[in-house]
C-alpha positions as semicolon CSV with decimal commas, in nm:
position;residue;x (nm);y (nm);z (nm)
1;M;-0,220;-1,052;-0,154
2;P;-0,197;-0,896;0,196
3;D;-0,151;-1,242;0,349
4;F;0,142;-1,309;0,116
5;A;0,292;-0,970;0,207
6;Y;0,262;-1,037;0,580
7;E;0,420;-1,380;0,538
8;R;0,720;-1,221;0,363
9;L;0,757;-0,969;0,642
10;L;0,737;-1,239;0,910
11;R;1,014;-1,431;0,735
12;G;1,227;-1,115;0,728
13;E;1,220;-1,091;0,349
14;Q;1,227;-0,756;0,175
15;M;0,913;-0,616;0,023
16;S;0,857;-0,295;-0,171
17;G;0,527;-0,221;-0,003
18;L;0,163;-0,288;-0,080
19;F;-0,142;-0,066;-0,110
20;V;-0,463;-0,263;-0,057
21;V;-0,765;-0,092;-0,212
22;N;-1,117;-0,157;-0,090
23;D;-1,303;-0,278;-0,400
24;R;-1,608;-0,077;-0,300
25;M;-1,419;0,254;-0,322
26;P;-1,511;0,478;-0,613
27;I;-1,228;0,476;-0,868
28;R;-1,192;0,856;-0,846
29;Q;-1,128;0,829;-0,471
30;V;-0,869;0,556;-0,527
31;I;-0,687;0,772;-0,783
32;D;-0,698;1,078;-0,557
33;E;-0,559;0,890;-0,258
34;L;-0,283;0,727;-0,461
35;L;-0,184;1,064;-0,607
36;L;-0,177;1,210;-0,257
37;L;0,055;0,932;-0,142
38;V;0,284;0,983;-0,443
39;D;0,297;1,361;-0,392
40;C;0,348;1,360;-0,016
41;S;0,592;1,074;0,040
42;E;0,904;0,906;-0,088
43;Q;0,911;0,557;-0,236
44;S;1,155;0,444;0,033
45;E;0,896;0,517;0,305
46;W;0,679;0,230;0,188
47;K;0,932;-0,052;0,208
48;G;0,787;-0,330;0,419
49;V;0,451;-0,155;0,462
50;V;0,099;-0,282;0,394
51;L;-0,138;0,015;0,372
52;Y;-0,514;-0,017;0,341
53;L;-0,712;0,242;0,148
54;P;-0,920;0,447;0,211
55;L;-0,685;0,639;0,435
């Protein structure tokens, strides 16, 4: 999925944003970090961004 996202960005296409979660992260940590991102940012901040979790 990240490769597809980067290809879109290189072609200049719009993308909402992508959070890439390490599959070894405990689910509770994933939920906590996603809630933190939702609470402390605006949706528009993530346009064209690929963010890897954990933070």
